[in-house]
C-alpha positions in Angstrom: 119.7 29.7 24.3 122.0 27.5 26.3 123.2 30.1 28.4 119.9 30.7 30.0 118.9 29.2 33.4 118.1 25.5 33.1 114.3 24.5 34.4 115.2 23.2 37.8 118.6 25.3 38.4 118.7 26.3 42.1 117.1 23.5 43.4 118.8 20.7 45.5 118.3 17.0 45.7 119.8 14.1 48.1 120.0 11.5 46.0 120.1 8.0 48.3 119.8 5.7 45.7 121.2 2.8 43.5 121.2 0.9 40.3 118.7 1.9 37.7 115.2 2.9 38.8 116.4 5.6 41.4 119.5 6.9 39.6 117.1 7.8 36.4 114.8 9.6 38.9 117.5 11.9 40.0 119.7 11.9 36.6 116.8 13.3 34.7 116.6 16.2 37.6 120.3 16.4 37.3 120.0 17.2 33.7 117.1 19.6 33.8 119.6 21.8 36.1 119.1 20.4 39.5 122.2 19.8 42.0 122.2 16.5 42.2 123.9 15.5 45.9 124.4 11.4 45.3 125.1 10.2 48.9 127.1 6.7 48.7 128.0 4.2 51.2 131.4 3.7 51.7 133.7 1.9 50.6 131.4 0.1 48.0 129.6 3.1 46.2 126.8 2.9 44.0 126.9 -1.3 43.1 126.7 -0.6 39.5 129.9 1.2 39.7 131.2 -2.4 39.1 128.9 -3.1 36.5 128.9 -2.1 32.3 132.6 -1.7 31.1 135.5 -0.2 32.9 138.3 2.8 31.3 139.9 0.8 28.0 142.7 3.5 29.1 144.9 1.1 31.1 145.7 3.8 33.6 142.3 4.5 34.7 141.7 0.6 34.9 141.3 0.5 38.5 139.3 3.9 39.0 135.1 3.6 40.7 134.3 4.8 36.8 132.2 2.6 34.9 130.5 2.5 31.4 126.8 1.8 33.8 127.6 3.8 36.6 128.6 6.9 33.9 125.1 6.5 31.8 122.7 6.5 35.3 124.6 9.1 37.5 126.2 11.5 35.3 125.5 15.1 35.9 125.8 14.1 40.0 128.0 15.2 42.7 129.4 12.4 44.7 129.7 12.2 48.3 130.9 8.7 50.1 130.0 8.6 53.8 130.3 5.3 56.3 126.8 6.1 58.0 127.9 4.0 60.7 130.9 6.5 61.9 130.2 8.5 64.6 128.7 11.8 63.1 128.0 11.2 60.0 123.7 10.8 60.4 124.2 14.6 62.0 125.8 15.9 59.0 123.4 14.9 56.8 120.3 16.1 59.3 122.4 19.5 59.3 121.9 19.5 55.2 118.5 18.6 55.1 117.4 22.6 55.8 119.0 23.5 52.9 117.3 20.5 50.7 114.5 20.9 48.5 114.3 16.9 47.1 114.9 14.0 48.8 115.6 10.1 46.3 115.5 7.1 47.8 115.5 3.7 46.2 116.3 1.5 49.7 113.8 -1.6 50.2 111.0 0.2 52.5 111.7 0.4 55.8 115.5 0.7 55.3 115.9 4.8 54.7 113.7 5.4 58.0 116.3 3.0 60.1 118.5 4.9 58.6 117.8 8.3 60.6 116.3 9.5 57.6 112.6 8.5 57.0 109.9 11.1 56.1 108.7 12.3 59.2 112.0 12.9 60.7 113.0 15.0 57.8 109.7 17.1 57.8 110.5 18.4 61.1 114.1 19.4 59.9 112.3 21.0 56.7 108.6 21.2 56.4 108.8 22.1 53.1 110.7 19.2 51.9 109.8 17.0 49.2 110.7 13.2 49.1 110.1 10.1 46.5 110.6 6.5 47.4 111.0 4.4 44.7 110.4 0.5 45.1 109.5 -2.8 43.5 106.1 -3.2 44.9 105.5 0.1 47.1 105.7 1.4 50.3 102.1 -0.3 51.6 100.1 -3.4 51.1 100.8 -7.0 52.4 103.9 -7.3 49.9 105.6 -4.3 50.3 107.9 -6.4 53.1 109.3 -7.9 49.8 112.4 -6.8 48.9 112.9 -7.2 44.6 113.8 -5.9 41.3 112.2 -4.6 37.9 111.1 -8.4 37.2 109.6 -8.6 40.5 107.3 -6.0 39.5 106.8 -6.7 36.5 105.3 -10.7 37.3 103.2 -9.2 39.7 101.7 -7.0 38.1 100.9 -9.9 35.0 103.3 -8.4 32.0 105.2 -11.0 32.5 102.8 -13.4 31.4 102.3 -11.9 28.6 105.6 -12.1 26.6 106.2 -15.2 25.1 105.3 -17.6 22.7 101.6 -19.3 23.2 102.6 -22.6 24.0 106.1 -21.9 25.7 107.0 -20.4 29.1 106.7 -16.7 29.5 110.1 -14.8 28.3 112.2 -12.6 30.2 113.3 -8.8 28.9 116.8 -8.7 28.8 116.6 -4.6 29.7 115.2 -2.7 33.2 112.1 -1.8 31.4 110.2 -1.0 34.5 112.9 0.6 36.2 114.0 3.2 33.9 109.9 3.8 32.8 109.9 4.2 37.2 112.3 6.3 37.4 110.8 8.8 34.8 107.3 8.8 36.1 109.2 9.6 39.5 111.3 12.5 38.2 107.8 13.7 36.6 106.3 13.3 40.4 108.3 15.4 41.6 108.3 18.1 39.4 104.6 18.0 40.0 105.5 18.1 43.0 107.9 21.1 42.7 105.5 23.2 40.9 102.7 22.3 44.2 105.6 23.9 46.5 106.1 27.0 44.8 102.2 27.7 44.6 101.2 26.1 48.6 104.6 26.3 50.3 103.5 22.5 51.2 105.9 19.9 51.0 105.0 16.2 50.5 105.8 12.4 50.3 105.8 10.0 47.1 105.4 6.4 46.6 106.6 5.1 43.3 106.5 1.3 42.7 107.6 -0.3 39.9 104.5 -2.9 40.3 102.3 0.3 39.8 104.5 1.5 36.8 104.0 -1.7 34.6 100.5 -2.2 35.8 99.7 1.4 34.4 101.3 -0.1 30.8 97.9 -2.8 30.2 96.2 -0.5 27.8 93.1 -1.8 26.9 92.4 -5.8 29.1 92.2 -4.3 32.9 88.6 -2.8 32.4 88.4 -6.7 30.2 88.5 -8.6 32.5 87.1 -6.5 35.8 83.7 -6.7 33.3 83.8 -10.1 32.2 86.1 -11.8 35.0 87.5 -15.5 34.1 85.7 -15.5 30.9 88.5 -13.1 29.4 92.6 -14.5 30.0 94.8 -12.6 28.0 97.0 -14.8 26.3 100.7 -14.8 25.0 101.0 -14.0 21.3 104.5 -15.0 20.3 105.6 -12.6 17.5 102.2 -12.2 16.5 99.7 -10.1 18.4 96.4 -11.5 19.2 93.8 -9.7 18.2 95.6 -10.4 14.3 95.4 -6.8 12.3 98.2 -8.2 10.9 100.0 -6.8 13.6 103.3 -8.3 14.8 107.1 -9.3 13.3 107.5 -11.2 10.2 110.3 -12.6 8.7 112.0 -10.3 5.3 114.8 -12.8 5.0 117.9 -14.8 7.2 117.8 -12.8 10.4 116.1 -9.9 9.1 112.4 -8.9 10.3 109.9 -6.2 9.8 107.2 -4.9 12.5 104.1 -4.4 11.0 101.1 -2.7 12.8 98.2 -2.5 10.5 95.0 -1.6 12.0 91.8 -2.5 10.8 90.9 0.6 8.8 93.9 0.4 7.3 94.1 -2.9 5.9 92.8 -1.6 2.3 96.0 0.5 2.3 98.0 -3.2 3.0 96.5 -4.5 -0.1 97.5 -1.7 -2.1 100.9 -1.7 -1.1 101.5 -5.6 -1.5 99.9 -5.5 -5.2 97.3 -8.2 -3.9 93.6 -6.9 -4.8 92.7 -10.7 -4.6 92.7 -10.4 -0.2 90.1 -7.9 -0.2 87.9 -9.5 -1.3 89.3 -13.5 0.1 86.4 -14.8 2.8 89.7 -15.3 4.9 90.6 -11.5 5.6 87.8 -9.3 4.6 87.2 -8.8 8.2 89.2 -8.1 11.0 87.8 -11.0 12.9 88.8 -13.2 10.3 92.1 -12.0 9.6 92.5 -12.5 13.2 91.2 -16.0 13.1 93.4 -16.8 10.0 96.7 -15.2 11.4 98.9 -17.6 10.6 98.0 -18.0 7.0 97.9 -14.5 6.0 101.9 -14.2 8.1 102.9 -16.6 5.2 101.5 -14.9 2.6 103.0 -11.3 4.1 106.2 -13.0 4.7 106.9 -14.5 1.0 105.3 -10.9 -0.3 108.3 -9.4 2.0 111.0 -11.6 0.7 110.3 -11.4 -3.2 111.9 -7.5 -2.9 115.6 -7.5 -3.2 116.6 -5.8 0.5 114.5 -5.2 3.3 114.5 -1.6 2.3 112.6 -1.7 -0.5 109.8 -3.8 1.2 110.0 -0.6 3.7 109.7 1.7 0.8 106.9 -0.1 -0.5 104.8 0.1 2.6 106.2 3.0 3.4 104.0 4.2 0.0 100.9 3.5 1.3 101.6 5.0 5.1 101.4 1.6 6.3 103.1 1.7 9.9 106.2 -0.5 9.5 109.8 -1.0 11.1 112.7 -2.8 10.9 113.7 -5.3 13.6 117.2 -3.7 14.1 119.9 -4.4 16.5 121.1 -2.4 19.4 124.2 -1.8 17.0 121.8 -0.7 14.0 119.6 1.3 15.8 122.7 3.6 17.6 124.4 3.4 13.6 120.8 4.6 12.4 121.1 8.7 11.0 117.7 9.1 12.5 118.7 8.3 16.2 121.2 10.3 15.6 119.9 13.9 14.2 117.4 13.8 17.4 120.2 13.0 19.6 118.6 9.6 20.9 121.9 8.3 21.1 123.9 10.6 22.4 128.1 11.2 22.0 129.2 12.5 25.2 132.8 12.6 26.4 134.1 11.3 30.0 137.7 12.4 31.2 137.9 8.4 32.1 135.7 6.4 29.3 136.8 8.7 26.4 133.9 9.5 23.6 131.1 7.0 24.5 127.3 7.1 23.8 124.7 7.2 26.1 120.7 7.4 25.6 119.8 11.3 25.3 116.6 12.5 26.9 113.6 11.3 25.6 111.8 14.8 25.5 112.9 17.1 23.5 112.9 20.7 24.6 113.3 23.8 22.6 114.8 25.8 25.0 117.1 23.6 26.6 118.9 21.0 24.2 120.7 18.0 25.4 124.0 18.3 27.4 126.9 17.2 25.2 129.5 18.2 28.2 128.6 15.8 31.0 130.9 14.4 34.5 130.2 11.6 36.4 131.9 12.0 39.5 134.5 8.9 41.1 133.9 7.6 44.3 133.5 10.2 46.7 135.0 12.5 44.1 133.2 15.6 45.6 133.9 14.9 49.6 135.9 18.1 48.5 133.5 19.9 49.5 133.3 18.9 53.4 136.3 21.2 53.2 139.4 20.0 54.6 140.6 22.4 57.9 137.6 24.1 56.5 137.2 28.3 58.2 133.9 28.1 57.9 133.9 24.5 60.2 133.3 25.4 63.7 136.1 23.6 64.6 138.4 24.8 61.9 141.3 26.8 61.6 142.1 28.1 58.2 142.4 26.9 54.7 139.7 28.6 52.3 136.5 28.0 51.5 133.5 29.6 49.5 130.1 28.5 50.2 129.3 26.9 46.9 132.4 24.6 47.5 131.8 23.4 51.0 129.0 20.5 52.5 129.5 22.5 56.3 128.7 25.9 54.4 125.7 24.3 52.8 124.8 22.6 56.2 124.8 26.3 57.1 122.9 29.0 55.5 124.0 29.7 52.1 122.4 32.0 49.5 119.8 29.7 47.6 120.0 30.6 43.4 116.6 30.8 42.2 115.3 31.6 38.6 112.6 33.9 38.4 109.7 34.0 39.2 110.6 34.3 43.0 109.3 31.8 45.0 106.1 31.8 46.8 106.4 29.6 49.8 107.8 30.5 53.3 111.3 30.4 53.3 113.6 27.5 54.6 114.6 27.7 58.2 118.4 28.1 58.4 120.0 25.9 61.0 121.5 26.9 64.1 125.0 26.9 64.9 124.4 24.3 67.7 123.0 21.8 65.7 126.2 21.9 63.4 128.0 18.8 63.6 131.0 19.0 66.0 133.8 18.0 63.8 134.0 18.7 60.2 132.4 16.7 57.6 136.0 16.5 55.4 139.4 16.2 55.5 139.5 15.0 52.4 143.2 14.2 50.9 144.0 15.7 47.9 146.3 12.8 46.0 148.0 13.6 42.4 147.2 11.1 40.6 144.3 12.1 38.2 142.7 8.8 39.0 142.5 9.4 42.6 143.7 6.7 45.3 143.6 2.9 43.7 144.6 1.5 46.7 141.6 4.0 48.3 144.9 4.6 51.1 145.6 8.1 50.8 149.3 9.1 48.6 149.7 12.2 50.1 149.8 10.5 53.6 147.8 13.2 55.6 146.1 12.2 58.4 141.9 12.6 57.7 141.1 15.1 60.4 137.5 13.1 60.4 136.7 10.0 60.2 133.1 10.5 58.5 134.5 10.5 54.6 136.8 8.2 53.1 138.7 9.0 50.1 136.7 6.7 47.8 138.3 7.8 44.5 
């Protein structure tokens, strides 16, 4: 089963992304089998290389690997390039005819100034698919603003709904919008590839954190539309404003239980609690009554929960009557939970620098393609060797071995594209004319004897680079 070509095997993605939203999109594409070439701007590369934890092994402390980078960028190749050097843009342009998808998440307008806007790339490859990811989108009055997850969240009226009723809005410390937008963008890329398979037509896609967050309003948007300012959603704190009872209830100490009781499930809750009198209590007989008397009902439920020897015993009583419930787990507890381990929601992988480490698994499980447990995250510029040092296939080189799959110059030329059956029905991608290949080899990367590369960013082998486009940024 694992020997089958993966869903996107044979497709090539050029990745101009950093931080979380964009890298999430391209990581998912890589996990699905695409060859993802991550273009990192020298000398620092993706800024998350400095985030998270560095390898605990002292000999790798100075490497460009980090836990943050590994989680969001494993399964990709790293091409470190100084875009301001002569020939750098020409190199990228030369690769475009052999690229299927370009993903970028710079601020709107930046990628165009760099020379890689959609219209320019489309001239070089009419079938190319490009996806831009930003905080607030590529169009509209606010498109000029730079921003992160929290800006999209605030403009989408999500932040206003988080926190206690009588206190300021609260912050969510996870990149929910970033990750969700990356997943949405990956889904859109898949649809665009399917469309191209059928029609031969590429296209441009505009994904924003704002749009992703706003799409999460599951009920209130049409209500505000119909009622205007007569209806204003409010913060509910630990309790859902519609009652239920739905919300977070204390068991004991710092242990909590999350309950979600729909109106039709109230009799089940009454049976689970063994309190038939609640069914006839005028305060709680109707859903509106339970909402209006939510505080009183919360006190009764928390007193009942505390009567159990353990929180698990209370959950078992609720499960017996099929009342939706869950313990509120810390991340440490969730990562050790046998259910999350069994499903590979928490996935244990091994990295050559970090050692054995847990990362999130793919959120959708495929019967034909299990999650990969052997993954690799490249050091900064580690795959510059594919730029081929003095490569015989480069116009200016003389010797040295090079294979089409091991050379960026060969990618820029005409290499055979692998495709899983069925074969594509779209028009074949045009190959580059030799005159459009960069006049200088895009390689000249030194081979460092150290397994962690050049900690000082200075070639240990003392070889002079034959081109200045790439640096050695291990």
